[in-house]
LODREN-92079 format. One record per residue (C-alpha): residue number from 1; z, x, y. Coordinates in Angstrom, 1 decimal, padded with zeros to 4 digits. Each point is the difference from the previous one (the first is absolute). Layout:
N
(NUM (Z X Y))
...
! end
This chain:
458
(1 (054.7 102.9 111.9))
(2 (002.7 002.5 -001.1))
(3 (003.5 -000.9 -001.0))
(4 (001.1 003.1 001.8))
(5 (-000.1 -002.0 003.1))
(6 (003.7 -001.2 000.1))
(7 (-000.9 -002.5 002.8))
(8 (-002.5 -001.7 -002.3))
(9 (-002.2 -000.7 003.0))
(10 (-003.7 000.5 000.5))
(11 (000.1 -001.3 003.7))
(12 (002.0 001.1 003.2))
(13 (002.3 -003.3 -000.3))
(14 (003.1 000.9 -002.1))
(15 (003.3 -001.7 -000.7))
(16 (002.9 000.6 002.5))
(17 (003.1 001.8 -001.4))
(18 (002.3 -002.4 001.6))
(19 (002.6 -000.4 -002.8))
(20 (003.1 002.2 000.4))
(21 (002.5 001.0 -003.0))
(22 (002.3 -003.2 000.6))
(23 (-002.8 -002.3 000.1))
(24 (-001.7 001.7 -003.3))
(25 (003.2 -000.3 -001.7))
(26 (000.3 -003.7 000.9))
(27 (-003.5 -000.7 -001.2))
(28 (000.7 001.8 -003.5))
(29 (003.3 -002.0 -000.3))
(30 (-001.4 -003.0 001.5))
(31 (-003.0 -000.3 -002.4))
(32 (002.3 000.7 -003.0))
(33 (002.7 -002.7 001.3))
(34 (-002.3 -002.8 000.3))
(35 (-000.2 -002.9 -002.2))
(36 (000.6 002.2 -003.1))
(37 (003.8 000.2 000.2))
(38 (000.5 -003.5 001.0))
(39 (-002.2 -001.2 -002.7))
(40 (000.4 002.4 -002.7))
(41 (003.5 -001.3 -001.2))
(42 (-001.6 -003.3 -000.9))
(43 (-003.0 001.6 -001.8))
(44 (002.4 002.2 -001.8))
(45 (002.3 -002.6 -001.1))
(46 (-003.0 -001.8 -001.7))
(47 (-001.3 002.9 -001.8))
(48 (003.0 002.2 -000.9))
(49 (003.7 000.1 -000.3))
(50 (002.6 001.7 002.4))
(51 (000.8 003.1 -002.2))
(52 (-003.8 000.7 -000.3))
(53 (-000.5 -000.8 003.5))
(54 (002.6 002.6 001.0))
(55 (-001.5 002.6 -002.1))
(56 (-003.4 -000.8 001.4))
(57 (001.0 000.3 003.5))
(58 (001.6 003.5 -000.8))
(59 (-003.4 001.0 -001.5))
(60 (-002.1 -001.5 002.6))
(61 (002.1 001.7 002.8))
(62 (-000.2 003.4 -001.5))
(63 (-003.5 -000.3 -001.0))
(64 (-001.0 -001.3 003.6))
(65 (002.1 002.8 001.6))
(66 (-002.1 002.5 -002.3))
(67 (-003.4 -001.6 001.1))
(68 (001.1 000.1 003.4))
(69 (000.6 003.6 -000.2))
(70 (-003.5 000.6 -001.0))
(71 (-001.3 -001.9 002.9))
(72 (002.4 001.6 002.3))
(73 (-001.4 003.5 -001.0))
(74 (-003.4 -001.1 000.0))
(75 (000.2 -001.7 003.4))
(76 (001.6 003.3 001.4))
(77 (-003.0 002.1 -001.2))
(78 (-002.7 -002.6 000.7))
(79 (001.0 -002.5 002.8))
(80 (-003.0 -002.1 -000.3))
(81 (-000.5 -003.8 000.6))
(82 (-000.5 -001.7 -003.5))
(83 (002.5 002.3 -001.7))
(84 (-000.9 -000.7 -003.7))
(85 (-003.7 -000.6 000.7))
(86 (-000.2 003.7 001.5))
(87 (002.0 001.5 -002.7))
(88 (-002.0 -001.4 -002.6))
(89 (-003.4 000.9 001.7))
(90 (001.3 003.5 000.5))
(91 (001.3 000.4 -003.7))
(92 (-002.4 -002.0 -002.1))
(93 (-003.1 -001.0 002.1))
(94 (-001.6 -003.1 001.4))
(95 (000.1 -002.2 -003.0))
(96 (003.8 000.3 -000.5))
(97 (000.6 -000.4 003.7))
(98 (-002.1 -003.2 000.0))
(99 (001.9 -001.5 -002.8))
(100 (003.4 001.0 001.9))
(101 (-001.4 -001.5 003.2))
(102 (-001.2 -003.1 -001.8))
(103 (003.1 -001.0 -001.9))
(104 (002.3 001.1 002.8))
(105 (-001.8 -002.0 002.6))
(106 (-000.2 -003.1 -002.1))
(107 (003.8 000.6 -000.8))
(108 (000.8 000.5 003.5))
(109 (-001.4 -003.5 001.0))
(110 (001.5 -001.5 -002.9))
(111 (003.3 001.3 001.4))
(112 (-000.9 -001.4 003.3))
(113 (-000.2 -003.5 -001.4))
(114 (003.1 000.7 -002.4))
(115 (002.1 000.8 002.9))
(116 (-001.1 -003.0 002.1))
(117 (000.5 -002.2 -003.1))
(118 (003.7 001.4 -000.3))
(119 (000.4 -000.6 003.7))
(120 (-001.1 -003.7 -000.4))
(121 (002.4 -000.3 -002.8))
(122 (002.9 000.9 002.0))
(123 (-001.1 -001.7 003.1))
(124 (000.0 -003.3 -002.4))
(125 (003.7 000.6 000.0))
(126 (000.2 -001.2 003.4))
(127 (-003.3 -002.1 -000.1))
(128 (000.0 -001.9 -003.2))
(129 (-003.3 -001.7 000.7))
(130 (-001.7 003.3 -000.8))
(131 (000.9 -000.6 -003.7))
(132 (-001.6 -003.5 000.2))
(133 (-003.1 000.6 002.2))
(134 (-002.5 002.6 -001.3))
(135 (-002.2 -000.5 002.9))
(136 (002.9 000.6 002.5))
(137 (000.9 003.0 -002.1))
(138 (-003.5 001.3 000.0))
(139 (-000.3 -000.5 003.7))
(140 (003.3 001.9 000.7))
(141 (-001.0 002.9 -002.3))
(142 (-003.5 000.4 001.5))
(143 (001.7 -000.1 003.6))
(144 (002.4 002.9 -001.0))
(145 (-002.8 002.1 -001.6))
(146 (-002.3 -000.2 003.2))
(147 (002.9 000.5 002.4))
(148 (001.0 003.3 -001.6))
(149 (-003.5 001.1 -000.4))
(150 (-000.4 -000.6 003.7))
(151 (003.1 002.2 000.7))
(152 (-001.7 002.7 -002.2))
(153 (-003.1 -000.2 001.8))
(154 (002.0 000.6 003.2))
(155 (001.2 003.3 -001.1))
(156 (002.3 002.0 -002.4))
(157 (002.3 000.4 002.6))
(158 (000.8 -003.7 000.0))
(159 (000.3 000.0 -003.8))
(160 (002.5 002.9 000.2))
(161 (002.1 -002.2 002.6))
(162 (000.0 -003.1 -002.3))
(163 (000.8 002.2 -003.0))
(164 (003.2 001.4 001.9))
(165 (001.2 -003.1 001.1))
(166 (-000.5 -002.0 -003.2))
(167 (001.6 002.9 -002.1))
(168 (003.1 -000.1 001.9))
(169 (000.2 -003.8 -000.1))
(170 (-000.6 -000.1 -003.5))
(171 (002.6 002.7 -001.2))
(172 (003.0 -001.8 001.6))
(173 (-000.3 -003.1 -002.0))
(174 (-000.5 002.0 -003.4))
(175 (003.2 001.9 000.8))
(176 (001.9 -003.5 000.5))
(177 (-001.6 -001.3 -003.1))
(178 (001.2 003.0 -002.1))
(179 (003.5 -000.4 001.2))
(180 (000.1 -003.6 -000.5))
(181 (-001.6 000.2 -003.5))
(182 (002.4 002.9 -001.0))
(183 (003.1 -002.2 001.0))
(184 (-001.2 -002.6 -002.4))
(185 (-001.2 002.1 -002.9))
(186 (000.7 -001.4 -003.4))
(187 (-000.9 002.3 -003.1))
(188 (-000.2 -003.2 -002.0))
(189 (-003.6 -000.6 001.4))
(190 (-000.9 003.2 -001.6))
(191 (001.5 -000.7 -003.5))
(192 (-001.4 -003.6 -000.2))
(193 (-003.5 001.1 001.1))
(194 (-003.0 000.3 -002.5))
(195 (-003.5 000.9 000.4))
(196 (-002.7 -002.4 -000.6))
(197 (-002.7 000.6 -002.6))
(198 (-002.4 002.7 000.9))
(199 (-003.4 001.1 -001.4))
(200 (-001.0 003.6 -000.5))
(201 (002.6 001.6 002.0))
(202 (003.8 000.3 -000.1))
(203 (002.0 -001.3 002.8))
(204 (000.7 003.3 001.6))
(205 (-003.6 001.0 000.3))
(206 (-000.9 -003.5 001.4))
(207 (003.0 000.2 002.6))
(208 (-001.5 003.5 001.0))
(209 (-003.3 -001.6 000.6))
(210 (001.6 -002.7 002.1))
(211 (002.3 002.2 002.0))
(212 (-002.6 002.4 001.0))
(213 (-001.4 -002.8 002.2))
(214 (003.0 000.4 002.2))
(215 (-000.8 003.6 000.5))
(216 (-003.7 -000.3 000.9))
(217 (-000.6 001.5 003.4))
(218 (001.8 003.3 -000.8))
(219 (-003.3 001.8 000.9))
(220 (-000.4 -001.9 003.3))
(221 (000.3 003.1 002.1))
(222 (-002.4 002.0 -002.1))
(223 (-002.7 -002.9 000.6))
(224 (000.7 -000.3 003.7))
(225 (000.2 003.8 000.6))
(226 (-002.7 -000.4 002.6))
(227 (002.2 -002.2 002.2))
(228 (003.2 002.2 -000.4))
(229 (001.1 002.7 002.5))
(230 (000.4 003.3 -001.5))
(231 (-001.2 -001.2 -003.5))
(232 (000.5 003.4 -001.7))
(233 (003.8 -000.5 000.5))
(234 (000.6 -003.7 000.6))
(235 (-002.1 -001.3 -003.0))
(236 (002.4 001.8 -002.4))
(237 (003.1 -000.8 001.9))
(238 (-000.7 -003.7 000.4))
(239 (-001.0 -000.4 -003.6))
(240 (003.1 001.7 -001.6))
(241 (002.5 -001.7 002.6))
(242 (-001.6 -003.3 -000.8))
(243 (000.0 000.0 -003.7))
(244 (003.5 001.4 -000.3))
(245 (001.6 -002.5 002.5))
(246 (-001.9 -002.9 -001.5))
(247 (001.0 001.0 -003.5))
(248 (003.5 -000.2 000.8))
(249 (-000.1 -003.4 001.6))
(250 (-002.2 -001.3 -003.0))
(251 (002.6 001.0 -002.4))
(252 (002.9 -001.6 001.7))
(253 (-001.8 -003.2 000.5))
(254 (-001.0 -000.5 -003.5))
(255 (002.9 000.8 -001.8))
(256 (002.2 -002.3 002.2))
(257 (-002.4 -002.8 000.0))
(258 (-000.2 000.0 -003.8))
(259 (003.9 000.0 -000.2))
(260 (000.3 -002.6 002.8))
(261 (-002.0 -002.9 -001.7))
(262 (-001.2 -000.8 -003.4))
(263 (-003.4 001.0 -001.2))
(264 (-001.2 -003.4 -000.4))
(265 (000.7 -000.8 003.6))
(266 (-001.9 003.2 001.0))
(267 (-003.0 -000.8 -002.1))
(268 (-000.2 -003.6 001.6))
(269 (000.3 001.2 003.6))
(270 (-002.8 000.3 002.4))
(271 (002.2 001.7 002.5))
(272 (002.3 002.1 -002.3))
(273 (002.2 001.9 002.4))
(274 (000.6 -003.0 002.3))
(275 (001.3 -002.2 -003.0))
(276 (002.1 002.9 -001.1))
(277 (001.9 -000.2 003.3))
(278 (000.1 -003.9 000.0))
(279 (001.4 -000.1 -003.5))
(280 (002.6 002.8 000.5))
(281 (001.3 -001.2 003.3))
(282 (-000.5 -003.7 -000.6))
(283 (-001.6 -000.5 003.2))
(284 (-003.6 000.0 001.7))
(285 (000.7 002.5 002.9))
(286 (-000.2 002.9 -002.1))
(287 (-003.2 -000.6 -001.7))
(288 (-001.6 -001.0 003.2))
(289 (001.0 003.4 001.5))
(290 (-001.6 001.9 -003.0))
(291 (-003.0 -002.3 000.2))
(292 (-000.5 000.9 003.5))
(293 (000.3 003.6 -000.9))
(294 (-002.8 -000.3 -002.6))
(295 (-002.3 -001.7 002.4))
(296 (000.5 002.7 002.5))
(297 (-000.5 002.6 -002.9))
(298 (-003.1 -001.6 -001.4))
(299 (-001.4 -000.3 003.5))
(300 (000.5 003.7 000.6))
(301 (-001.4 000.7 -003.3))
(302 (-003.0 -002.1 000.6))
(303 (-000.6 002.0 003.2))
(304 (000.2 003.5 -001.9))
(305 (-002.0 -001.1 -003.1))
(306 (-002.9 -001.2 002.4))
(307 (000.0 003.7 001.5))
(308 (-000.1 001.6 -003.3))
(309 (-002.8 -002.4 -001.3))
(310 (-002.1 000.8 003.1))
(311 (000.7 003.8 -000.5))
(312 (-001.1 000.2 -003.6))
(313 (-003.3 -001.9 000.8))
(314 (-000.5 002.1 003.0))
(315 (000.3 003.2 -002.2))
(316 (-002.2 -001.3 -002.6))
(317 (-002.8 -000.9 002.6))
(318 (000.4 003.4 001.7))
(319 (-000.4 001.7 -003.4))
(320 (-003.2 -002.0 -000.8))
(321 (001.7 -001.8 -002.8))
(322 (000.0 -003.3 001.9))
(323 (-002.8 -001.3 002.4))
(324 (-000.3 001.5 003.3))
(325 (001.3 -003.2 001.5))
(326 (003.6 001.0 -001.1))
(327 (-000.1 003.5 001.5))
(328 (-000.3 -001.2 003.6))
(329 (003.0 000.7 002.5))
(330 (000.1 -002.3 003.2))
(331 (-000.4 002.4 003.0))
(332 (002.3 -002.4 001.9))
(333 (003.0 -000.5 -002.3))
(334 (-000.6 003.1 -002.3))
(335 (000.5 -002.3 -003.0))
(336 (-002.3 -000.8 -002.9))
(337 (-000.8 -003.5 001.1))
(338 (-002.7 -000.7 -002.6))
(339 (002.1 001.1 -002.9))
(340 (003.0 -002.0 001.2))
(341 (-002.2 -003.2 000.6))
(342 (-001.8 000.4 -003.2))
(343 (003.3 000.6 -002.1))
(344 (001.7 -003.0 001.7))
(345 (-002.8 -002.2 -001.1))
(346 (000.3 001.0 -003.6))
(347 (003.7 -000.5 000.4))
(348 (-000.5 -003.2 001.4))
(349 (-002.3 -001.2 -002.9))
(350 (002.9 001.0 -002.4))
(351 (002.2 -002.4 002.0))
(352 (-002.5 -002.7 -000.3))
(353 (000.1 000.4 -003.8))
(354 (003.9 000.2 000.0))
(355 (000.0 -003.4 001.8))
(356 (-001.0 -001.7 -003.3))
(357 (003.3 001.5 -001.7))
(358 (003.6 -000.1 000.5))
(359 (001.5 002.9 002.3))
(360 (002.0 001.4 -002.9))
(361 (-002.7 000.1 -002.6))
(362 (-002.6 001.5 002.7))
(363 (002.4 002.7 000.9))
(364 (000.8 000.9 -003.5))
(365 (-003.6 000.6 -000.8))
(366 (-000.6 001.9 003.1))
(367 (003.0 002.3 -000.8))
(368 (-001.6 001.0 -003.5))
(369 (-003.5 000.4 001.2))
(370 (001.1 001.7 003.5))
(371 (002.2 002.5 -001.7))
(372 (-002.7 001.2 -002.5))
(373 (-002.5 000.3 002.6))
(374 (002.0 002.8 001.6))
(375 (001.1 001.9 -003.1))
(376 (-003.5 001.8 -000.5))
(377 (000.5 001.4 003.3))
(378 (003.4 001.4 -000.9))
(379 (-001.4 001.3 -003.2))
(380 (-002.8 001.8 001.6))
(381 (002.0 001.4 002.9))
(382 (002.6 001.4 -002.7))
(383 (-003.0 001.5 -002.0))
(384 (-001.9 001.1 003.2))
(385 (003.1 002.0 001.2))
(386 (000.0 001.8 -003.3))
(387 (-003.8 001.0 000.4))
(388 (000.7 001.0 003.8))
(389 (003.0 002.0 -001.0))
(390 (-002.1 001.8 -002.7))
(391 (-003.1 000.7 002.4))
(392 (002.7 001.8 002.2))
(393 (001.4 002.1 -002.7))
(394 (-001.3 003.5 -000.8))
(395 (001.7 -000.1 -003.7))
(396 (000.1 -002.7 -002.6))
(397 (002.0 -000.4 -003.2))
(398 (002.1 -002.6 -001.6))
(399 (003.2 001.0 001.7))
(400 (-001.6 000.0 003.3))
(401 (-001.6 -003.2 -000.5))
(402 (003.1 -001.8 -001.0))
(403 (002.1 001.6 002.7))
(404 (-002.4 -000.8 002.9))
(405 (-001.1 -003.6 -001.4))
(406 (003.2 -001.3 -001.3))
(407 (000.7 -002.5 002.6))
(408 (-003.6 -001.1 -000.3))
(409 (000.1 -000.4 -003.5))
(410 (003.1 -002.1 000.1))
(411 (-001.6 -002.3 002.7))
(412 (-003.2 -000.3 -002.2))
(413 (002.1 -000.8 -003.0))
(414 (002.1 -002.5 002.1))
(415 (-003.2 -001.9 001.1))
(416 (-001.4 -000.2 -003.3))
(417 (003.3 -001.7 -001.2))
(418 (-000.1 -002.3 002.9))
(419 (-003.5 -001.0 -001.0))
(420 (001.2 -000.6 -003.6))
(421 (002.8 -002.3 001.5))
(422 (-002.2 -002.1 002.1))
(423 (-001.4 -001.5 -003.4))
(424 (-003.2 -000.4 -001.6))
(425 (-001.2 -003.1 001.8))
(426 (000.3 001.7 003.5))
(427 (-001.4 003.3 -001.2))
(428 (-003.1 -001.9 -001.3))
(429 (-000.5 -001.6 003.3))
(430 (000.6 003.3 001.7))
(431 (-002.6 001.6 -002.2))
(432 (-002.5 -002.6 000.8))
(433 (000.7 000.4 003.7))
(434 (-000.6 003.6 -000.2))
(435 (-003.2 -000.4 -002.0))
(436 (-001.3 -002.5 002.4))
(437 (-000.2 002.7 002.7))
(438 (-002.4 002.1 -001.6))
(439 (-003.1 -001.8 001.0))
(440 (001.1 000.5 003.5))
(441 (000.5 003.7 -000.6))
(442 (-003.5 000.4 -001.4))
(443 (-001.4 -002.0 003.1))
(444 (001.8 002.3 002.3))
(445 (-001.3 003.2 -001.7))
(446 (-003.6 -001.5 000.2))
(447 (000.6 -000.7 003.6))
(448 (001.2 003.3 000.8))
(449 (-003.0 001.5 -002.2))
(450 (002.7 001.6 -002.4))
(451 (-001.0 -001.8 -003.2))
(452 (-001.9 003.2 -001.2))
(453 (002.6 002.6 000.8))
(454 (002.6 001.4 -002.0))
(455 (002.8 000.2 002.4))
(456 (002.9 002.3 -000.8))
(457 (003.6 -000.9 001.2))
(458 (000.5 001.7 003.2))
! end
């Protein structure tokens, strides 16, 4: 089917546009402020030092805002479900679109599992038995996954309501955390810290790769454009307002967290923000308060990420990149039930594998692989915007190219640097992940009788 159809639908049943601007912003913010900001201080402390981490947060914040600007502009011009998949198909053709859909979809259900793992890590603050019983932890994670899958099946309106409530509830504890951590800030924690031995990358680039995890979800409005009211305007607004507000919160949290307690204490923590409050105040109530905020945040992010996972799979199915079973929309709920259920099964399998290891080690591995899985979508979207700009331009020279493509080129360069920062081991696994999808692409081309055609980008 043609990618010119912004609804990506080959049947009469379509997604309902039930998400308003406020709910769209909450989904963007909620998907970013999930487990990332609550768990990242510990991950960074084990891989970098405070000075490198501060520089990395500045680089990542600026880079993520630039990438968000690319998605905001593309979302304004092409408000289609599946965002990056649609942009890649329109710019580069079906093979590039498949690679983006394949890696993004896998990265999305990895995010589902990772956010739930982060939720359990903070829930264990109140229920210590979750750290001791892997069976109980697996049961709780599975129940959480399928409950929010059910919410998503009910409708995008319900997801928007969950996003609004949880986003408001999660921001209040974060502001309180920043205030308390700032009052107990000790510059000696910066001066005495040092970075561990790293292989193949300096501490800043490694920290950039880690901090980007906390910004994953910046393109949520673009992916869910088919569910958003007045998407031509609201996708752009939700993306920009969400990323800027989140970046400000992130900078405050990480700077004061690193100054409030030592690097060693952060690196060994399974619930870093909660322990910062406990150590700083000498009591347990503050940490419990932040832990409750983290629980709410990760629950909200779980709901939002399941939405995104389903929409990417739906878009790929409707573009004939995935099997047709992914393309179906329920006439009763107007949601992609098949795509949601299949994605949940994949995430559940990952949760089973995670049950064999510790919460912290499982989370850290998913951070690296999950982050890398999204970067091809960012890179192709940035490059795709350049192509789409060139197609609309009647004149072309070096000056016009640089002037019109400067933001896209910066976004592309930042994405490459982030890939470098993730490290050789994760990049290797990501490359294998991408190559593993090629047989599925060939199968889909044969099934659609396109194997002998030379399709040009649309």
